[in-house]
C-alpha positions in Angstrom: -27.1 91.1 52.0 -27.5 92.3 55.6 -24.9 91.7 58.2 -26.0 89.7 61.2 -25.4 91.0 64.8 -23.1 88.0 65.4 -20.9 85.9 63.1 -22.5 82.7 64.2 -25.8 81.6 65.8 -26.1 78.3 67.5 -29.7 77.0 67.5 -31.2 74.4 69.9 -33.9 73.6 67.4 -36.5 76.1 68.5 -37.6 78.1 65.5 -38.8 80.9 67.7 -35.3 81.7 69.0 -34.0 82.0 65.4 -36.9 84.1 64.0 -35.0 87.4 64.5 -32.9 86.5 61.5 -36.0 86.5 59.4 -37.0 89.9 60.7 -33.5 91.2 59.9 -33.4 89.8 56.4 -37.1 90.5 55.5 -37.8 90.7 51.8 -40.3 88.6 49.8 -39.0 85.3 51.3 -40.2 86.3 54.7 -43.1 88.6 54.0 -45.6 86.2 55.5 -43.6 85.8 58.7 -45.3 88.4 60.9 -46.1 87.9 64.6 -49.7 87.4 65.5 -51.6 90.3 67.2 -54.9 88.8 68.3 -56.7 85.5 68.2 -59.4 84.7 65.6 -59.6 82.6 62.6 -58.7 83.1 58.9 -58.8 79.4 58.0 -61.3 78.4 55.4 -64.6 77.0 56.8 -63.9 73.8 54.9 -60.9 73.0 57.0 -63.1 71.8 59.9 -61.1 73.8 62.5 -62.9 75.4 65.4 -62.4 79.2 65.0 -61.8 79.6 68.7 -59.0 77.2 68.5 -57.3 78.2 65.2 -56.0 81.7 66.1 -55.0 82.6 62.6 -55.3 86.4 62.6 -52.1 88.2 62.1 -50.7 91.7 61.6 -51.6 91.5 57.9 -53.8 89.3 55.7 -50.6 87.9 54.2 -49.3 86.5 57.4 -49.2 82.7 58.0 -51.8 81.1 60.3 -50.7 78.8 63.1 -51.0 75.1 63.3 -54.4 74.2 64.8 -55.2 71.6 67.5 -57.9 69.3 66.0 -60.8 68.2 68.2 -60.4 64.8 69.9 -63.6 63.6 68.2 -62.3 64.4 64.7 -59.0 62.8 65.4 -60.5 59.5 66.7 -63.0 59.4 63.8 -60.1 59.7 61.3 -57.8 57.4 63.2 -60.0 54.3 63.7 -60.4 53.3 60.0 -56.6 53.5 59.6 -55.9 51.1 62.4 -58.7 48.5 62.2 -57.1 46.8 59.1 -54.0 46.2 61.2 -55.8 44.2 63.9 -54.9 40.5 63.9 -57.9 39.2 65.7 -61.5 40.0 66.6 -60.3 40.6 70.2 -57.8 43.2 69.0 -60.5 44.9 67.0 -62.9 45.0 70.0 -60.2 46.3 72.3 -59.2 49.0 69.9 -62.8 50.2 69.4 -63.3 50.3 73.2 -60.0 52.3 73.7 -61.2 54.8 71.0 -64.6 55.1 72.7 -62.9 55.9 76.0 -60.3 58.2 74.6 -62.3 61.5 74.5 -63.0 61.4 78.2 -59.5 60.0 79.2 -57.7 62.6 77.1 -59.9 65.6 78.0 -57.3 67.2 80.4 -54.5 66.5 77.9 -56.5 68.2 75.1 -57.0 71.3 77.3 -53.2 71.4 78.1 -52.5 71.2 74.4 -54.9 74.1 73.6 -53.4 76.1 76.4 -49.9 75.4 75.1 -50.9 76.7 71.7 -52.6 79.8 73.1 -49.7 80.6 75.6 -47.8 83.8 75.1 -44.6 81.8 74.2 -46.3 80.0 71.3 -48.3 82.9 69.8 -45.7 83.4 67.1 -44.9 79.8 66.4 -46.3 76.2 66.2 -47.2 74.3 69.3 -45.4 71.3 67.7 -42.1 72.6 66.2 -39.9 72.7 69.3 -40.9 69.1 70.3 -40.5 67.9 66.7 -37.1 69.5 66.0 -35.6 68.4 69.2 -37.1 65.1 70.1 -37.6 64.0 66.5 -34.1 65.0 65.3 -31.6 66.7 67.5 -32.0 64.4 70.4 -31.9 61.2 68.3 -28.6 59.5 68.9 -28.6 57.3 65.7 -26.2 58.2 62.9 -27.6 60.8 60.6 -26.4 58.9 57.5 -29.0 56.4 56.4 -31.3 57.2 59.3 -31.9 60.9 58.7 -30.3 62.1 55.5 -32.0 61.9 52.1 -30.5 62.1 48.6 -31.3 63.3 45.0 -29.5 61.8 42.0 -29.6 64.3 39.1 -29.8 63.5 35.4 -26.7 64.3 33.3 -25.9 67.9 32.2 -26.8 67.8 28.5 -24.3 70.5 27.7 -21.2 68.5 28.8 -19.3 66.4 26.2 -19.4 62.9 27.7 -18.2 61.4 24.5 -14.7 62.8 24.7 -14.1 61.0 28.0 -13.4 57.4 27.2 -14.2 54.6 29.6 -15.9 56.7 32.2 -19.5 55.4 31.9 -20.9 58.6 30.5 -24.4 57.3 30.1 -25.5 60.1 27.7 -26.6 63.6 28.2 -30.1 62.8 29.2 -29.4 60.6 32.2 -29.6 57.3 30.2 -28.1 54.3 32.1 -26.5 51.2 30.9 -28.4 49.2 33.5 -30.6 49.6 36.5 -29.0 46.4 37.7 -27.3 45.3 40.8 -24.5 43.7 38.9 -23.0 46.7 37.3 -19.6 47.4 38.7 -18.1 50.8 39.4 -15.3 51.6 37.1 -12.2 53.3 38.4 -10.1 52.9 35.2 -9.7 56.6 34.5 -8.2 58.3 31.5 -6.1 61.5 31.5 -9.3 63.4 31.0 -11.0 62.0 34.1 -11.0 65.5 35.8 -12.8 67.3 33.0 -16.4 66.5 33.6 -16.3 66.7 37.4 -14.6 70.1 37.3 -17.0 71.5 34.8 -20.2 70.2 36.5 -18.8 71.0 39.9 -18.1 74.6 38.9 -21.5 75.0 37.3 -23.1 73.7 40.6 -21.0 76.2 42.6 -21.9 79.0 40.3 -25.7 78.4 40.4 -25.5 77.7 44.2 -23.9 81.1 44.7 -26.8 82.7 42.7 -29.5 80.9 44.7 -27.7 81.5 48.0 -27.7 85.3 47.3 -31.4 85.3 46.7 -32.1 83.3 49.8 -29.7 85.1 52.2 -30.9 88.6 51.0 -34.5 87.6 51.2 -35.2 88.4 47.6 -36.3 84.9 46.7 -40.1 84.7 46.4 -41.9 82.7 49.1 -43.3 79.3 48.0 -47.0 78.8 47.6 -49.5 76.0 46.7 -52.7 76.3 44.8 -53.6 78.7 42.0 -55.5 82.0 41.7 -57.7 82.9 44.6 -56.8 79.5 46.3 -53.1 80.3 46.3 -51.7 79.7 49.8 -48.2 80.9 50.9 -45.8 78.5 52.6 -43.5 79.0 55.6 -39.9 79.9 54.7 -38.4 79.3 58.2 -36.3 76.4 56.9 -34.4 78.5 54.3 -32.1 80.2 56.9 -30.7 76.7 57.8 -29.8 76.0 54.1 -26.5 77.7 53.5 -23.4 78.3 55.7 -24.9 75.9 58.2 -24.0 72.7 59.9 -25.3 70.3 62.6 -23.0 70.0 65.5 -22.8 67.0 67.8 -23.5 67.4 71.5 -24.2 64.8 74.1 -27.9 64.2 74.6 -29.0 66.9 72.1 -27.2 68.3 69.1 -27.1 71.9 68.0 -27.3 73.6 64.6 -24.9 76.3 63.7 -25.7 79.1 61.2 -23.0 81.4 60.1 -23.5 85.0 58.8 -23.4 84.5 55.0 -22.3 88.1 54.5 -19.0 87.2 56.3 -18.5 83.9 54.5 -17.5 83.9 50.8 -16.3 80.3 50.7 -17.5 76.8 50.1 -15.8 73.6 51.1 -14.6 71.0 48.6 -13.6 67.5 49.4 -11.6 65.0 47.4 -10.4 61.6 48.5 -11.2 62.5 52.1 -9.2 65.7 52.0 -11.1 69.0 52.7 -10.4 72.4 51.2 -11.8 75.8 51.7 -12.4 77.6 48.4 -13.6 81.1 47.7 -16.8 81.0 45.5 -18.3 84.5 45.8 -17.1 88.0 45.7 -17.0 89.2 49.3 -18.6 92.6 48.4 -21.3 91.8 45.8 -21.9 88.2 46.9 -22.0 87.4 43.2 -20.5 84.1 42.1 -16.9 84.3 41.0 -16.2 83.8 37.3 -16.5 80.2 36.1 -12.9 80.1 35.0 -11.9 81.0 38.6 -14.1 78.2 40.0 -12.9 75.7 37.5 -9.3 76.5 38.3 -9.9 76.2 42.0 -11.5 72.8 41.6 -8.6 71.6 39.5 -6.2 72.8 42.3 -8.3 70.9 44.9 -8.1 67.7 42.9 -4.4 68.1 42.1 -3.5 68.7 45.8 -5.7 65.7 47.0 -4.2 63.5 44.3 -0.7 64.5 45.3 -1.4 63.9 48.9 -2.8 60.5 48.2 0.2 59.6 46.0 2.6 60.6 48.8 0.7 58.7 51.4 0.5 55.6 49.1 4.3 55.6 48.9 4.6 56.1 52.7 2.1 53.3 53.2 4.1 50.9 51.0 7.3 51.8 52.9 5.6 51.3 56.2 4.1 48.0 55.2 7.5 46.7 53.9 9.1 47.5 57.3 6.4 45.8 59.3 7.4 42.5 60.8 3.8 41.2 61.3 1.7 42.1 58.3 -2.1 41.5 58.9 -4.4 39.5 56.8 -7.5 41.2 58.1 -9.5 42.9 55.4 -10.5 45.8 57.7 -7.0 46.5 58.7 -5.9 46.4 55.0 -8.6 48.9 54.2 -7.4 51.1 57.1 -3.8 51.0 55.8 -5.2 52.2 52.4 -7.0 55.1 54.0 -4.8 57.6 55.9 -5.9 58.9 59.3 -6.4 62.4 58.0 -8.9 61.1 55.4 -11.0 59.4 58.0 -12.1 62.6 59.8 -15.3 62.9 57.8 -16.3 59.3 58.8 -16.6 60.6 62.4 -19.8 62.4 61.3 -21.3 59.0 60.5 -21.1 57.8 64.1 -23.6 57.6 66.9 -24.1 61.2 67.9 -22.8 60.8 71.5 -19.7 59.0 70.1 -19.1 61.7 67.6 -19.6 64.4 70.2 -16.9 62.8 72.4 -14.6 62.3 69.4 -15.0 65.9 68.3 -14.1 67.2 71.7 -11.1 64.8 71.9 -9.8 66.2 68.6 -10.3 69.8 69.8 -8.5 69.1 73.0 -5.6 67.3 71.3 -5.1 69.6 68.3 -6.0 73.0 69.6 -6.9 76.2 67.9 -5.7 75.2 64.4 -8.1 72.4 64.2 -10.9 74.5 65.8 -10.4 77.1 63.1 -10.5 74.5 60.3 -13.6 73.0 61.8 -15.4 76.4 61.9 -14.2 77.0 58.3 -15.9 73.7 57.2 -19.1 74.4 59.2 -19.4 77.9 57.8 -18.9 77.1 54.1 -21.8 77.8 51.9 -22.1 74.1 50.9 -19.8 71.1 50.7 -19.0 69.9 47.2 -17.8 66.3 47.1 -15.6 65.6 44.1 -15.8 61.8 44.2 -13.1 59.7 42.7 -15.3 57.0 41.2 -17.4 56.4 38.0 -20.8 55.1 38.8 -23.1 54.1 35.9 -26.3 52.4 37.0 -29.0 54.1 39.0 -28.2 51.9 42.0 -24.5 52.9 41.9 -25.3 56.5 41.5 -27.9 56.3 44.3 -25.4 54.7 46.7 -22.9 57.4 45.9 -25.4 60.2 46.6 -26.9 58.5 49.7 -23.9 57.4 51.7 -20.9 57.7 49.5 -20.6 54.0 49.8 -17.3 52.2 50.3 -15.6 54.2 47.6 -16.6 57.8 48.8 -18.1 57.6 52.2 -14.9 59.1 53.7 -15.3 62.1 51.3 -18.4 63.3 53.2 -19.2 65.5 56.2 -22.7 64.1 57.0 -23.5 67.0 59.4 -23.3 69.6 56.6 -26.7 71.0 55.8 -26.2 70.7 52.0 -23.7 68.5 50.1 -23.6 68.1 46.4 -21.5 65.4 44.8 -19.9 65.0 41.4 -18.2 61.9 40.2 -15.3 61.6 37.7 -17.8 60.8 34.9 -20.0 63.8 35.7 -22.8 62.1 37.6 -24.2 64.5 40.2 -26.4 64.5 43.2 -27.4 66.1 46.5 -27.4 65.0 50.2 -29.5 66.8 52.7 -29.2 66.9 56.5 -32.9 66.7 57.6 -32.9 68.1 61.1 -34.0 71.7 60.5 -35.5 71.7 57.1 -37.6 69.2 55.1 -37.2 68.2 51.5 -39.3 70.8 49.5 -37.1 73.9 50.1 -34.1 71.7 49.0 -36.1 70.5 46.0 -36.4 74.1 45.0 -32.6 74.6 45.4 -31.9 71.4 43.4 -34.4 72.5 40.8 -32.4 75.8 40.4 -28.9 74.3 40.2 -29.9 71.5 37.8 -31.6 74.1 35.6 -28.3 76.0 35.2 -26.2 73.8 32.9 -22.5 74.2 32.4 -23.0 76.1 29.2 -25.6 78.4 30.9 -23.2 79.0 33.8 -20.5 80.0 31.4 -22.9 82.3 29.5 -24.0 84.0 32.8 -20.4 84.4 34.0 -19.4 86.0 30.7 -22.3 88.4 30.9 -21.6 89.3 34.5 -17.9 89.9 34.2 -17.4 90.6 30.5 -15.3 88.7 28.0 -12.2 88.8 30.2 -14.1 87.9 33.4 -12.6 90.7 35.4 -13.6 90.9 39.1 -11.9 92.9 41.8 -8.8 93.5 39.7 -8.3 89.9 38.6 -8.0 89.0 34.9 -8.8 85.4 34.0 -7.9 84.3 30.6 -10.2 82.0 28.7 -8.1 78.9 29.7 -8.9 79.5 33.4 -5.4 80.8 34.3 -5.4 83.4 37.1 -3.2 86.4 36.8 -2.9 89.4 39.1 -4.3 89.9 42.6 -7.6 89.1 44.1 -8.7 90.6 47.5 -5.2 91.5 48.3 -3.8 88.0 48.0 -2.4 85.7 45.3 -4.4 83.1 43.5 -3.2 80.3 45.7 -4.9 82.0 48.7 -8.3 81.1 47.3 -7.8 77.4 48.1 -6.8 76.4 51.6 -6.2 72.9 52.8 -8.1 72.0 56.0 -7.2 69.7 58.9 -3.5 69.5 58.2 -3.2 69.3 62.0 -4.4 65.7 61.7 -1.1 64.8 60.2 0.4 65.3 63.7 -1.5 62.1 64.8 1.0 60.0 62.8 4.0 62.3 62.1 6.0 59.6 60.4 3.6 59.7 57.5 2.9 63.5 57.5 2.2 64.6 53.9 1.3 68.3 54.3 2.1 70.1 51.1 5.0 72.3 52.2 8.2 73.7 50.6 10.1 70.7 52.0 8.1 68.4 49.7 8.9 69.0 46.0 5.7 69.3 44.1 4.6 70.8 40.8 1.4 71.8 42.5 1.2 75.3 44.0 1.0 75.2 47.8 -2.3 76.4 49.3 -2.2 79.3 51.6 -0.8 77.9 54.9 -3.2 77.4 57.7 0.0 77.1 59.8 -0.7 73.9 61.7 1.5 73.1 64.7 4.5 71.0 63.8 4.8 69.3 67.2 3.5 65.7 67.1 0.7 64.6 69.3 1.8 62.7 72.3 2.0 58.9 71.6 -0.8 58.0 74.0 -3.2 60.6 72.6 -2.2 59.8 69.0 -3.1 56.1 69.7 -6.5 57.2 71.1 -7.2 59.4 68.1 -6.1 56.7 65.7 -8.4 54.2 67.4 -11.2 56.7 67.2 -10.8 57.1 63.5 -10.5 53.3 63.0 -13.7 52.7 65.0 -15.5 55.3 62.8 -14.3 53.6 59.7 -15.4 50.1 60.9 -18.8 51.4 62.0 -19.4 53.2 58.8 -18.5 50.2 56.6 -20.7 48.0 58.8 -23.6 50.4 58.5 -23.5 50.5 54.7 -22.8 46.8 54.4 -25.9 46.1 56.3 -28.2 48.1 54.0 -29.5 47.4 50.6 -30.7 49.9 47.9 -32.7 48.6 45.0 -34.0 50.7 42.1 -37.2 49.6 40.2 -37.8 51.5 37.0 -41.3 50.7 35.8 -41.9 51.6 32.2 -45.4 50.0 31.7 -47.1 53.4 32.1 -47.1 56.5 34.2 -49.1 59.5 35.4 -50.5 60.2 31.9 -52.3 56.9 31.7 -53.5 57.1 35.4 -55.0 60.6 34.8 -56.7 59.5 31.5 -58.4 56.8 33.5 -59.6 59.2 36.2 -57.1 58.4 39.0 -54.9 60.6 41.1 -51.4 59.3 40.3 -50.1 59.6 43.8 -53.0 57.7 45.4 -53.0 55.1 42.6 -49.3 54.4 43.2 -49.9 54.3 47.0 -52.5 51.6 46.3 -50.0 49.6 44.3 -47.5 49.9 47.1 -50.1 48.6 49.6 -50.6 45.6 47.4 -46.8 45.0 47.1 -46.3 45.4 50.9 -49.2 43.1 51.6 -47.8 40.4 49.4 -44.3 40.9 50.9 -45.3 40.9 54.6 -48.4 38.7 54.4 -50.4 41.4 56.2 -51.2 45.1 56.0 -48.7 47.2 57.9 -48.3 50.8 59.2 -47.6 53.0 56.2 -46.5 56.6 56.3 -46.7 59.2 53.5 -45.2 62.6 54.2 -47.5 65.6 53.8 -46.2 69.1 54.3 -48.1 71.5 56.5 -45.9 74.6 55.7 -49.1 76.6 55.1 -48.8 77.1 58.8 -46.1 79.2 60.5 -43.2 76.9 61.5 -45.1 73.9 60.1 -43.2 70.9 58.8 -45.0 67.7 58.0 -48.0 65.6 59.0 -48.6 61.9 58.3 -50.9 60.7 55.6 -51.9 57.2 56.7 -52.3 55.0 53.6 -54.0 52.1 55.4 -57.8 52.5 55.5 -60.8 50.2 55.4 -61.3 50.9 51.7 -57.7 50.3 51.0 -57.9 47.0 52.9 -60.9 46.0 50.8 -59.0 46.7 47.5 -55.8 45.0 48.7 -57.5 41.8 49.8 -59.5 41.7 46.7 -56.2 41.8 44.8 -55.1 38.9 47.0 -51.8 37.5 48.3 -50.8 36.4 44.8 -51.3 38.0 41.3 -54.1 36.6 39.2 -53.3 38.0 35.8 -54.5 34.9 34.0 -57.8 34.9 35.8 -58.6 38.5 35.0 -62.1 38.8 33.4 -64.5 41.7 33.1 -66.3 41.0 36.3 -63.1 40.9 38.4 -61.8 43.9 36.6 -64.9 46.0 37.3 -64.9 45.0 41.0 -61.2 45.9 41.3 -61.7 49.2 39.5 -64.5 50.2 41.8 -62.7 49.2 44.9 -59.6 51.1 43.7 -61.6 54.2 43.1 -63.0 54.2 46.6 -59.6 53.6 48.1 -58.1 56.4 46.0 -60.9 58.8 47.0 -60.4 58.0 50.7 -56.7 58.5 50.4 -57.0 61.8 48.7 -59.5 63.0 51.4 -57.2 62.0 54.2 -54.3 63.8 52.5 -56.3 67.0 52.1 -57.2 66.9 55.8 -53.6 66.3 56.8 -52.4 69.2 54.7 -54.6 71.6 56.7 -53.4 70.3 60.1 -56.2 67.8 60.5 -54.2 64.6 60.5 -54.1 62.4 63.5 -50.4 61.6 64.3 -49.1 65.0 65.3 -52.2 65.6 67.5 -51.9 62.2 69.2 -48.1 62.8 69.7 -48.8 66.2 71.3 -51.3 64.7 73.7 -49.0 61.9 74.7 -46.2 64.3 75.5 -48.4 66.1 78.0 -49.1 63.1 80.2 -47.7 63.9 83.6 -46.3 60.5 84.4 -44.0 62.0 87.0 -47.1 62.9 89.0 -48.5 59.5 88.7 -51.0 60.4 85.9 -52.1 57.4 83.8 -52.1 57.9 80.0 -55.3 57.0 78.1 -55.6 53.3 77.4 -55.4 53.9 73.7 -51.7 54.8 73.9 -50.8 51.3 75.0 -53.2 49.4 72.8 -51.4 46.8 70.6 -53.1 47.9 67.4 -52.5 51.6 68.1 -48.8 50.9 68.7 -48.6 48.8 65.5 -50.4 51.4 63.5 -47.7 54.0 64.1 -44.7 51.7 63.5 -43.9 52.8 60.0 -42.8 49.5 58.4 -43.4 51.2 55.0 -42.2 54.8 54.9 -43.1 56.5 51.6 -42.8 59.8 50.0 -43.2 61.1 46.4 -41.0 63.5 44.6 -41.3 63.7 40.8 -39.0 66.0 39.0 -37.8 65.8 35.3 -34.2 66.4 36.3 -34.1 63.9 39.1 -33.1 60.4 38.0 -33.6 59.0 41.5 -34.1 60.0 45.1 -34.4 58.2 48.4 -33.7 57.7 52.1 -33.4 54.9 54.6 -36.0 52.8 56.3 -37.6 54.2 59.5 -37.7 51.0 61.5 -35.4 47.9 61.5 -38.2 45.6 60.2 -39.4 48.1 57.5 -38.6 49.5 54.1 -37.9 53.0 52.8 -39.9 53.5 49.6 -39.3 56.8 47.8 -41.0 57.1 44.4 -41.3 59.4 41.4 -44.2 59.3 38.9 -43.4 60.5 35.4 -45.8 60.7 32.5 -44.8 57.3 31.1 -42.9 55.7 33.9 -42.5 55.3 37.7 -39.2 54.9 39.6 -39.0 53.4 43.1 -36.0 53.6 45.4 -36.3 50.8 47.9 -34.1 50.5 51.0 -34.0 48.0 53.9 -31.6 46.0 55.9 -29.9 43.3 53.7 -30.6 40.6 56.2 -34.3 40.6 55.2 -33.8 40.3 51.5 -36.8 42.5 50.9 -35.7 45.2 48.4 -35.5 42.9 45.3 -38.7 41.1 46.3 -40.7 44.3 46.8 -39.4 45.7 43.5 -40.8 42.7 41.7 -44.1 42.8 43.6 -44.5 46.5 42.8 -44.1 45.8 39.1 -46.5 42.9 39.3 -49.2 45.0 41.1 -49.0 47.9 38.7 -49.4 45.5 35.7 -52.3 43.7 37.3 -54.0 47.0 38.2 -53.8 48.2 34.6 -55.1 44.8 33.3 -58.0 45.1 35.7 -59.0 48.6 34.6 -58.6 47.8 30.9 -60.7 44.7 31.3 -63.4 46.7 33.0 -63.4 49.4 30.4 -63.4 47.0 27.6 -66.5 45.4 29.0 -68.1 48.8 29.4 -67.4 49.7 25.8 -69.0 46.4 24.6 -72.1 47.1 26.6 -72.5 50.5 24.8 -72.4 48.9 21.4 
């Protein structure tokens, strides 16, 4: 693993400025990242891209082409059929058509500026879009990242863990089987003495496999991703991988930054438990190999023990303080605040509006000084953050809420700015939370695929092979029970786990609970970070306490306003869809259009994410699900299900309409994947309007239907993985739904999110099931009639 020139690089979101890291690391991961040398085209003729515009020739045939600028005519031709179904009157349809007819002339100068931007010297080794997209689409957005930006995966259970020996913890079986998908299953917190077995084992396995994957990424030895097969195999951009480990978003007013720390200088991960954060060594500083499993398990047990001890001491202090109070409050929020100490609220600051969090971060740095700054950098520079959550979710919904936001039980046990967080509950449920700003989902799917493929038993086996039967590393002998004897890296075993943010105890010195020699404890003290013992001034302490309380109230309000519903459809899956000649993704998209139409009473703007990482610094393009053929199918299905009225004639008509809609959807997606969608192009043109100089934008940009068509009231994305029980994200607009889905051979799973006030999530779940059943009935009715006609 090569050493970086500096210990930390702070990115402003422009991939070009960070590309020198790729050139330093090199290896198979970045072998396609070579700067262009001359303009010409290497895109396939079928892409429809003008060769003079594509500029895809590079220093070698393996190098990635650059994102093209589509022609205005092609973009308008593809756009119009996606917008017409959203018109609410003939007048709106006429106005939209006229605006589209006028657009090529009105946007001519904007198109030339966009082509010039792409061909400019500064963009010759990048994408014309990425700087705008990363900054305006993410780092400049002031909304909280939780719900609005982050996405989650919920993993199936580790089949090698013994869930049966842990009584009362909602084990759910080794294959990810759930007692209920329901919304009425409660989260159990009635733990046994064995409650910290499963979380330690699964957490250690995740850390071990993370360390292996991290070494491959940070050394460049991981093979680059690709799509297609054989001669049609196309490599994908790897730029996002450098933001995966030892990285963290950092709040700034107006625009956030992203910090990447040199992984060769960072051998630790961060562990959180009950809102307390710890730094824990996870790799050998020289070889960068994961430490032995016994060492990792022992470290996690220590983190849990210290957090539990701190919580116990604070609980006693809280009771004492409450008894002495002359005016106890009946406010539920204030009671919750009393139960959560100030030090445990620091993670909730990362759930705030970005400007508020930027101000709060600076306030803490000013008040607490260098000790807090060092701890903050230690957290930011950790390989990942492992959340050991003190709860026992069982249903998919409960597990989804734990992975997505942490919920009321574990939200304070997060640092939402961290690039990667993995969580494990007391009963061994596991998941992932990704910060979306600098990397999209697919690289993280690859990471999650790797760590879920390494079970606890496999991690133990690999550890034994790497270190031998006694697991000896750097002079440390670890017995089979996980005890640590001897010296590691010149320090004792306790130096491997360090409590962070002890300086926060100075905000309320009367309830300080730092584990120190003055407090008798059976738990070994972590290596001291030597926080200052002087209390924060009363005025400043009150300000900081108010800051923490506001963050807690805002977070609780945010999660209380949102709903997550899981629909597990077991009627059929991708196997049946393929047997009947349908693309599973397009088929399910059609079902979602029917469900949305029946929910909203009209067709609405619908987004499906399509990656364009075949281009250098490419991220995503929009596949628009709404089309004229989709409108025809949806309206033929109607506002209400007609299962009882299904006959051969109706079935045949629906089947044909569905086939046409599916074909059109697949065609649009193929175009989007090669940079020939419409939304990124139209965005680029709109950003080049010189309004400061009095230039008027094309009329299309203010057309009512155009604006409606890019308001994504249904935001969809598919991710189907055998070891993912669920995944999801929040809605994009306040009057919309987030609709993540997985299509398995015999089932489909939908994760539906929306604001609770609408009451949409449960309704849409029912409508989706209804649409899928009706579509199957239509196809079977049609095929049955065809079979009869052959006899």
